[in-house]
KEDRENFI-28946 format. One line per 8 residues: number of its first residue (from 1); their letters; for each residue x negated, z negated, y of N, C-alpha, C. Coordinates in nm, 4 decimals. Each point is the difference from the previous one (the first is absolute). Example, Ala and Ser with C-alpha at 12.3 -4.5 7.8 and 13.67 -1.06 7.14 Angstrom:
2
1) AS) -1.3190 -0.7800 -0.5690 0.0890 0.0000 0.1190 -0.0900 0.0000 0.1200  0.0350 0.0720 0.1050 -0.0820 -0.0060 0.1190 0.0770 -0.0730 0.1090;
END
This chain:
184
1) XXXXXXXX) 0.3476 -0.9723 -2.4802 0.0568 -0.0731 0.1113 0.0374 0.1267 0.0973  0.1327 0.0731 0.0115 0.0121 0.1187 0.0583 0.0451 -0.1002 0.1662  -0.0513 0.0707 0.0768 0.0004 -0.0937 0.1294 0.0836 0.1177 0.0521  0.1626 0.0131 0.0761 -0.0038 0.0742 0.0636 -0.0374 0.0667 0.1472  0.0546 0.0928 0.0456 -0.0493 0.0715 0.1502 0.1028 -0.0180 0.0513  0.0252 -0.1069 0.1143 0.1419 0.0327 0.0516 -0.0142 0.1057 0.1414  0.1016 0.0695 0.0490 -0.0400 0.0900 0.0657 0.0369 -0.0363 0.1582  -0.1126 0.0515 0.1402 0.0253 -0.0747 0.0885 0.0143 0.1382 0.0711;
9) XXXXXXXX) 0.0260 -0.0599 0.1653 -0.0088 0.1264 0.1185 -0.1257 0.0110 0.0444  -0.0821 0.0085 -0.0533 -0.1297 -0.0379 0.0355 -0.0987 0.1296 -0.0079  0.1266 0.1341 -0.0145 -0.0869 0.1417 -0.0268 -0.0528 0.0602 0.0762  -0.1024 0.0531 0.0624 0.0291 0.0702 0.0854 -0.0601 0.1426 -0.0525  0.0751 0.1247 0.0904 -0.0615 0.1595 -0.0483 -0.1168 0.0281 0.0696  -0.0990 0.0127 -0.0437 -0.1100 0.0716 0.0401 -0.0130 0.1510 0.0257  0.0828 0.0584 -0.0524 -0.0629 0.1302 -0.0377 -0.0376 0.0981 0.1753  0.0274 -0.0097 0.1085 -0.0198 0.0538 0.0666 -0.1526 -0.0468 0.0553;
17) XXXXXXXX) -0.0103 -0.1623 -0.0067 -0.1470 0.0127 -0.0060 -0.0726 0.0366 -0.1347  0.0448 0.0687 -0.0973 -0.1147 0.0129 -0.0855 0.0039 0.1718 0.0487  0.0454 0.0236 0.0543 -0.0142 0.1754 0.0957 -0.1177 -0.0744 0.0755  -0.0503 -0.0879 0.0620 -0.0871 -0.0100 0.0922 -0.1649 0.0157 -0.0625  -0.0756 -0.0294 0.0943 -0.0949 0.0173 0.0095 -0.0708 -0.1481 -0.1193  -0.1276 -0.0039 -0.1068 -0.0206 -0.1501 -0.0285 -0.0501 -0.0628 0.1418  0.0435 -0.1438 -0.0443 -0.0285 -0.0573 0.1407 0.1172 -0.0878 0.1004  0.1212 0.1401 -0.0284 0.1172 -0.0524 0.0891 0.0168 -0.1352 -0.0483;
25) XXXXXXXX) 0.1045 -0.0493 0.1113 0.0561 -0.1067 -0.1079 0.1386 -0.0222 0.1563  0.0600 -0.1158 -0.0580 0.1549 -0.0007 0.0583 0.0252 -0.1755 -0.0473  0.0321 -0.0753 0.0822 0.0029 -0.1400 0.0279 0.2086 -0.0206 0.0400  -0.0077 -0.1172 -0.1256 0.1537 -0.0622 0.0509 0.0002 -0.1284 -0.0437  0.1051 -0.0678 0.0297 -0.0102 -0.1438 -0.0063 0.2084 0.0388 -0.0579  -0.0779 -0.1613 -0.0687 0.1799 0.0186 -0.1643 0.0279 -0.1569 0.0204  0.1270 0.0177 -0.0466 0.0714 -0.1989 -0.0321 0.0597 0.0513 -0.0772  0.0244 -0.0642 -0.0778 0.0498 -0.0210 -0.1682 0.0377 -0.1481 -0.0070;
33) XXXXXXXX) 0.1701 0.0633 0.0255 0.0617 -0.1966 -0.0213 -0.0580 -0.0779 -0.1164  0.0099 0.0731 -0.1589 -0.0591 0.0329 -0.1058 -0.0469 0.0873 -0.0971  -0.1238 -0.1036 -0.0197 -0.0531 0.0799 -0.1187 -0.0210 -0.0244 -0.1061  0.0550 0.0813 -0.1778 0.0060 -0.0754 -0.1153 -0.1323 -0.0249 -0.0715  -0.0718 -0.1163 0.0410 -0.0935 0.0347 -0.1142 0.0291 -0.0276 -0.1600  0.0433 -0.0574 -0.0273 0.0739 -0.0029 -0.1816 0.1516 -0.0222 -0.0238  0.0365 -0.0455 -0.1083 0.1334 0.0322 -0.0515 0.0591 -0.1848 0.0835  -0.1111 -0.0487 0.0542 0.0373 -0.1415 0.0537 -0.0285 -0.0762 0.1906;
41) XXXXXXXX) -0.1773 0.1007 -0.0250 0.0422 0.0275 0.1856 -0.0436 0.0457 0.0335  0.0206 -0.0303 0.1167 -0.0332 0.1035 0.1040 -0.0389 -0.0419 0.1967  -0.0304 0.0840 0.0369 -0.1638 -0.0455 0.1233 0.2136 0.0254 0.1308  -0.0693 -0.0769 0.1027 0.1541 0.0136 0.0800 -0.0703 0.0051 0.1126  0.0954 0.0596 0.1003 -0.0332 -0.0079 0.1714 -0.1149 0.1042 -0.0328  -0.0531 0.1124 -0.0373 -0.1496 0.0413 -0.0436 -0.0068 0.0977 0.1782  -0.1157 -0.0458 0.0222 -0.0295 0.1256 0.1431 -0.1575 0.0494 -0.0168  -0.0237 0.1231 0.0362 -0.0648 0.0784 -0.0293 -0.0432 0.1027 0.0676;
49) XXXXXXXX) -0.1365 0.0346 0.0291 -0.0618 0.1706 0.0185 -0.0225 0.0546 -0.1183  -0.0133 0.1286 0.0057 -0.0577 0.0882 -0.0560 -0.0636 0.1393 0.0119  -0.1011 -0.0016 -0.0678 -0.1218 0.1172 0.0694 0.0512 0.1377 -0.0664  0.0136 0.1121 -0.0058 -0.0191 0.0983 -0.0656 -0.1228 0.0714 0.0751  -0.1417 0.0537 -0.0620 -0.0770 0.0524 0.0119 0.0006 0.1487 -0.1124  -0.0460 0.1537 0.0824 0.0209 0.0869 -0.1057 -0.1682 -0.0682 -0.1170  0.0235 0.0592 -0.1444 -0.1647 0.0008 -0.0173 0.0347 0.1328 -0.0924  -0.0880 0.0513 -0.0742 -0.0130 0.0834 -0.1066 0.0861 0.0400 -0.0808;
57) XXXXXXXX) 0.0279 -0.1021 -0.0092 0.0894 0.0053 -0.1471 0.1474 -0.0309 -0.0117  0.0242 -0.1023 0.1133 0.1362 -0.0431 0.0561 -0.0195 -0.0764 0.1188  0.1055 -0.1348 0.0369 -0.0897 -0.0552 0.0897 -0.0238 -0.1571 -0.0126  -0.0945 -0.0855 0.0765 -0.0472 -0.1123 0.0262 0.1236 -0.0685 0.0358  0.0358 -0.0990 -0.0788 0.1052 -0.1076 0.0781 -0.0874 -0.1303 -0.0109  -0.0027 -0.0389 0.1809 -0.0111 -0.1089 0.0212 0.1327 -0.0993 0.0447  -0.0385 -0.1196 -0.0735 0.1337 -0.0899 0.0514 -0.0337 -0.1469 0.0105  0.0554 -0.0317 0.0993 0.0155 -0.2151 0.1061 0.1488 0.0272 -0.0523;
65) XXXXXXXX) -0.0042 -0.0976 -0.0671 0.1847 -0.0804 0.0055 -0.0312 -0.1403 -0.0166  0.1348 -0.0750 -0.0123 -0.0572 -0.1194 -0.0035 0.1993 -0.0417 -0.0034  0.0151 -0.1219 -0.1058 0.1689 -0.0096 -0.0092 -0.0033 -0.1368 -0.0810  0.1194 -0.0842 -0.0220 -0.0200 -0.0728 -0.0753 0.0741 -0.0191 -0.1731  -0.0936 -0.0764 -0.0881 0.0814 0.0028 -0.1226 -0.0053 -0.1536 -0.0377  0.1353 -0.0002 -0.0410 0.0499 -0.1436 -0.0572 -0.0193 0.0493 -0.1867  -0.0429 -0.1241 -0.0187 -0.0180 -0.0608 -0.1527 0.0348 -0.1551 -0.0352  -0.0688 0.0181 -0.1239 0.0427 -0.1330 -0.0441 -0.1051 -0.0948 -0.0019;
73) XXXXXXXX) -0.0509 -0.0959 0.0620 -0.0815 -0.0862 0.0227 0.0113 -0.0189 -0.1546  -0.1782 0.0089 -0.0606 -0.0690 -0.0672 -0.1258 0.0585 -0.2057 -0.0657  0.0064 -0.0689 0.1384 -0.0414 -0.0999 -0.0303 0.1458 -0.0214 0.0239  0.1134 -0.0115 0.0542 0.1352 -0.0337 -0.0043 0.0836 0.1105 0.0086  -0.0236 0.0810 0.0136 0.1319 0.1118 -0.0241 0.1014 0.0492 0.0522  -0.0472 -0.0795 0.1814 0.0552 0.0696 0.1272 -0.0085 0.1351 0.0078  0.0808 0.0059 0.1119 -0.0535 0.1551 0.0576 -0.1932 -0.0064 0.0843  -0.0730 0.1225 -0.0521 -0.1028 -0.0394 0.0858 -0.0249 0.1301 0.0660;
81) XXXXXXXX) 0.0281 0.0007 0.1368 0.0028 0.0775 0.1285 -0.1783 0.0521 0.0100  -0.0320 0.1383 0.0220 -0.1520 0.0392 -0.0360 -0.0082 0.0820 0.0982  -0.0827 0.0060 0.1221 -0.0060 0.1157 0.0832 -0.0901 0.0820 -0.0269  -0.0290 0.1670 -0.0532 -0.0405 0.0993 -0.0657 -0.0336 0.0939 0.1145  -0.1338 -0.0156 0.0255 -0.0595 0.1284 0.0749 -0.0630 0.0796 -0.0853  -0.0034 0.1234 0.0150 -0.0557 0.0875 -0.0801 -0.1122 0.1199 0.0629  -0.0797 0.0336 -0.0390 -0.0648 0.1278 0.0548 -0.0632 0.1068 -0.1094  0.0746 0.1073 0.0390 -0.0965 0.0509 -0.1369 -0.0448 0.1829 0.0120;
89) XXXXXXXX) -0.0687 0.0806 -0.0021 -0.0343 0.0867 -0.0041 -0.0082 0.0997 -0.1501  0.0779 0.0797 -0.0169 0.0006 0.0823 -0.1115 0.0327 0.1565 -0.0389  -0.0211 0.0382 -0.0472 0.0476 0.2025 0.0153 0.0749 0.0151 -0.0654  0.1236 0.0868 0.0580 0.0973 0.0735 -0.1054 -0.0605 0.1288 -0.0304  0.0384 0.0327 -0.1240 -0.0385 0.1934 0.0099 0.1090 0.1174 -0.0107  -0.0493 0.0336 0.0711 0.0975 0.0970 -0.0458 0.0764 0.1120 -0.1313  0.0799 -0.0165 -0.0658 -0.0134 0.0843 -0.1042 0.0630 0.0965 -0.0100  0.0572 0.1115 0.1228 0.0148 0.0862 -0.0015 -0.0979 0.0656 0.0917;
97) XXXXXXXX) 0.0124 0.1483 0.0668 -0.1309 -0.0172 0.1510 0.1689 0.0236 0.1036  0.0056 -0.0296 0.0847 0.0946 0.0325 0.1050 0.0672 0.1176 0.0699  -0.1187 0.0974 0.0325 0.0244 0.0903 0.0067 0.0501 0.1333 -0.1198  -0.0926 -0.0168 -0.0954 0.0742 0.1249 -0.1029 0.0485 -0.0212 -0.1329  0.0260 -0.1591 0.0129 0.1001 -0.0618 -0.1584 -0.0835 0.0222 -0.1234  -0.1076 0.0183 0.0457 -0.0928 -0.0191 -0.1440 -0.0376 -0.0972 -0.0294  -0.0142 -0.0362 -0.1267 -0.0652 -0.1611 -0.0628 -0.1128 -0.0477 0.0220  -0.0663 -0.1343 0.0344 -0.1446 -0.0153 0.0527 -0.0726 -0.0302 -0.0890;
105) XXXXXXXX) -0.1136 -0.0269 -0.0459 -0.0197 -0.1185 -0.1323 -0.0074 -0.0784 -0.0020  -0.0350 -0.0715 -0.0736 0.0830 -0.1723 0.0052 -0.1617 -0.0913 -0.0088  -0.0066 -0.0557 0.1025 -0.1011 -0.1048 0.0678 -0.0698 -0.0063 -0.1146  -0.1465 -0.1010 0.0321 -0.0387 -0.0320 -0.1003 -0.0226 -0.1848 0.0156  0.1052 -0.0591 0.0929 -0.0089 -0.1036 -0.0308 0.0716 -0.1228 -0.0846  0.0006 -0.0672 0.0329 0.0966 -0.0602 -0.1717 0.1042 -0.0541 0.1098  0.1028 -0.0199 -0.0590 0.1871 -0.0343 0.0687 -0.0143 0.0451 0.1648  0.0361 0.1557 0.0171 -0.0232 0.0257 0.1500 0.1792 -0.0139 0.0375;
113) XXXXXXXX) -0.0203 -0.0090 0.1274 0.1687 0.0189 0.0035 0.0013 0.1329 0.0677  0.1054 0.0664 -0.0681 0.0367 0.1487 0.0821 0.0982 0.0327 0.0599  0.0371 0.0813 0.1244 0.0683 0.0433 0.0495 0.1050 0.0427 -0.1042  0.1339 0.0130 0.0692 0.1127 0.0330 -0.0988 -0.0475 0.1834 0.0313  0.1846 0.0793 -0.0380 -0.0391 0.1563 -0.0294 0.0371 0.0205 0.1111  0.0765 -0.1306 0.1123 0.0295 0.0799 0.1507 -0.1167 -0.0721 0.0904  -0.1176 -0.0311 -0.0313 -0.0993 -0.0131 0.0751 0.0537 -0.1747 0.0611  0.0536 -0.0808 -0.1335 0.0601 -0.1335 0.1302 -0.1153 -0.0771 -0.0800;
121) XXXXXXXX) -0.0688 -0.0774 0.0998 -0.0734 -0.1269 -0.0370 0.0985 -0.1574 -0.0115  -0.0296 -0.0066 -0.1267 0.0937 -0.1986 -0.0137 -0.0877 -0.0557 0.0366  -0.0032 -0.0503 0.1171 -0.0940 -0.1363 -0.0101 0.0515 -0.1129 -0.0174  0.1105 0.0030 -0.0462 0.0750 -0.1175 -0.0532 -0.0392 -0.0602 -0.0871  -0.0287 0.1023 -0.1277 -0.0311 -0.0123 -0.1063 -0.1615 -0.0430 0.0144  -0.1076 0.0614 0.0805 -0.0832 -0.0535 0.0496 -0.0754 -0.1391 0.0041  0.1476 -0.0208 0.0935 0.0263 -0.1656 0.0822 0.0203 -0.1198 -0.1129  0.0862 0.0757 -0.0445 0.0083 -0.0853 -0.0818 -0.0998 0.0117 -0.0902;
129) XXXXXXXX) -0.0829 0.0516 -0.0420 -0.0604 -0.0951 -0.1364 -0.1198 -0.0730 0.1197  -0.0224 0.0715 0.0770 -0.0698 -0.1321 0.0595 0.0229 -0.0850 0.0388  0.1093 -0.0022 -0.0151 0.0408 -0.1969 0.0869 0.0008 -0.0754 -0.1084  0.0221 0.1099 -0.1507 -0.0450 -0.0827 -0.0778 -0.0800 -0.0379 -0.0558  -0.1017 0.0482 0.0408 -0.1253 -0.0579 -0.0019 -0.0410 -0.1151 0.1074  0.0611 -0.0020 0.1179 0.0017 -0.0637 0.0544 0.0437 -0.2130 0.0201  0.0755 0.0500 -0.1216 0.1191 -0.1183 -0.0005 -0.1282 -0.1251 -0.0641  0.0547 -0.1270 0.0276 -0.0745 -0.1087 -0.0662 0.0106 -0.0314 -0.1123;
137) XXXXXXXX) -0.0523 0.0113 -0.0618 0.0093 -0.0243 -0.2203 0.0720 -0.1375 -0.0158  0.0266 -0.1246 0.1297 0.0402 -0.1409 -0.0238 0.0564 -0.0022 0.1268  0.0984 0.0521 0.0452 0.0325 -0.0732 0.1115 0.0746 -0.0982 0.0229  -0.0268 -0.0656 0.1121 0.0427 -0.1511 0.0168 0.1222 0.0071 0.1175  0.0700 -0.0504 0.0122 0.0833 -0.0728 0.0906 -0.0500 0.0034 0.1252  -0.0985 -0.1163 -0.0089 -0.0889 -0.0691 0.1354 -0.1699 -0.0391 -0.0884  -0.0524 -0.0033 0.0107 -0.1100 -0.0132 -0.0421 -0.0245 -0.1851 -0.0050  0.0671 -0.0814 -0.0336 -0.0498 -0.1194 -0.0286 0.1410 -0.0356 -0.0426;
145) XXXXXXXX) 0.0717 0.1134 -0.1352 0.1535 0.0017 -0.0694 -0.0913 -0.1155 -0.1136  0.1343 -0.1050 0.0255 -0.0756 -0.0725 -0.1464 0.0368 0.0267 -0.0945  0.1465 0.1356 -0.0510 0.0583 0.0119 -0.0585 0.1008 -0.0618 -0.0779  0.0224 0.0004 -0.1692 0.0760 -0.0688 -0.0677 0.0105 -0.1329 -0.0573  -0.0043 -0.1099 -0.0382 -0.0244 -0.1165 -0.1036 0.0227 0.1016 -0.1236  -0.1442 -0.0514 -0.1112 0.0342 0.1442 -0.1153 0.0848 -0.1427 -0.1207  0.0028 -0.1385 0.0705 0.0977 -0.0302 -0.0798 0.1619 -0.0070 0.0098  0.0719 -0.0049 0.0956 0.1349 0.0175 0.0563 0.0610 0.1066 0.1119;
153) XXXXXXXX) -0.1024 0.0833 0.0143 0.0753 0.1274 0.0881 -0.0454 -0.0046 0.1318  -0.0041 -0.1455 0.0763 0.0303 -0.0085 0.1334 -0.0704 0.0631 0.0848  0.0501 0.0600 0.1126 -0.1160 0.0255 0.1352 -0.0566 -0.0931 0.0443  -0.1583 0.0275 -0.0750 -0.0669 -0.0894 0.1298 -0.0115 0.0058 0.1315  0.0765 0.1263 0.0409 -0.0410 0.0515 0.0906 0.1194 -0.1181 0.1576  0.0950 -0.0061 -0.0586 0.1403 -0.0649 0.0463 0.0368 -0.1262 -0.0934  -0.0591 -0.0305 -0.0597 0.0204 -0.1845 -0.0776 -0.0914 -0.0145 -0.0741  0.0185 -0.1648 -0.0311 -0.1829 -0.0490 -0.0635 0.1200 -0.0113 -0.1608;
161) XXXXXXXX) -0.0240 0.0378 -0.0596 0.0794 -0.0592 -0.1750 -0.0498 -0.1342 0.0018  0.0321 -0.0629 -0.1305 -0.0856 -0.1513 -0.0269 0.0019 0.0357 -0.1485  -0.0861 0.0714 -0.0357 -0.0707 0.0453 -0.0914 -0.1484 -0.0217 0.0041  -0.0101 -0.1194 -0.1013 -0.2007 0.0126 0.0504 -0.0639 0.0908 -0.0515  -0.1221 -0.0183 0.0530 -0.0750 0.1048 -0.0584 -0.0555 0.0072 -0.1429  0.0476 -0.0171 -0.0664 -0.0297 -0.0618 -0.1421 -0.0865 0.1530 -0.0728  0.0213 0.1094 0.0800 -0.0883 0.1311 -0.0470 -0.1416 -0.0318 0.0458  -0.0117 -0.1110 0.0605 -0.1723 0.0134 0.0418 -0.0896 0.0070 -0.1118;
169) XXXXXXXX) -0.1357 0.0697 0.0166 -0.0938 -0.0012 -0.0941 -0.0907 -0.0895 -0.0749  0.0080 -0.0402 -0.0393 -0.0799 -0.0999 -0.0241 -0.1435 -0.0181 -0.0410  -0.0827 0.0870 0.0251 -0.1179 0.0637 0.0552 -0.0683 -0.0175 0.1357  0.1298 -0.0145 0.1114 -0.0357 0.0181 0.0943 0.0375 -0.1354 0.0621  0.0718 -0.1430 -0.1149 -0.0136 -0.1398 0.1005 -0.1138 -0.0464 0.0055  -0.1363 -0.0040 -0.0355 -0.0975 0.0040 0.0765 0.0367 0.0234 0.1194  0.0096 0.1168 0.1077 -0.0371 0.0403 0.1494 0.1037 -0.0814 0.0631  0.1438 -0.0189 -0.1393 0.0929 -0.0261 0.0819 -0.0270 -0.1000 0.0279;
177) XXXXXXXX) -0.1141 -0.1137 -0.0041 0.0344 -0.1543 0.0136 -0.1150 0.0290 0.1226  -0.0341 0.1427 0.0149 -0.1401 -0.0513 0.1168 0.0380 0.0675 0.1158  0.1692 -0.0358 -0.0530 0.1279 0.0819 0.1712 -0.0269 -0.1494 0.1088  0.0358 0.0127 0.0749 0.0231 -0.1284 0.0980 0.1713 0.0193 -0.0118  0.0429 -0.1063 -0.0327 0.1516 -0.0491 0.0071 0.0943 0.0971 0.0635  -0.0506 0.0572 0.0906 0.0906 0.0301 0.1030 0.0619 0.1521 -0.0136  -0.1558 0.0507 -0.0427 -0.0367 0.1376 -0.1156 0.1196 0.0210 -0.0630  0.0234 -0.0814 -0.0903 0.0073 -0.0087 -0.1262 0.1484 0.0220 -0.0017;
END
């Protein structure tokens, strides 16, 4: 499966920071109305802060951000809006020495983030990857969502259908007999 990587405006030029001493830093606040996460999902009203710290091989990026993501409820298929907060730290490695233009050796780390040839850090791509890790695997529109009737498909949050509970598992009948009448 190929996942497209949408372009964002969350790219920061760190060339000047790369010319400074190890430990030098810059901090920026950012807002982004929409951050595409994949072909169908996007994060809205993204607000955050990023701090870049100069390291020996590039820049260390500290990000704290929050926004909302609307997905499909797994029970009733209605929109389920989730507030997502993400915080991460990752290193962006330089491919090219900022002073000489000479290529730099590839880091030993698996799947690292790189600065591009113009020394831009694409924080949007890193943020997208970390937000995808924070998304709930089973989003719900509300904690007590009753879902859809398996027989007629009615939204049980909106209406009570006339379908009988015919799909009850007979192995649980002994337990059902223990329930008080008002609990059934």
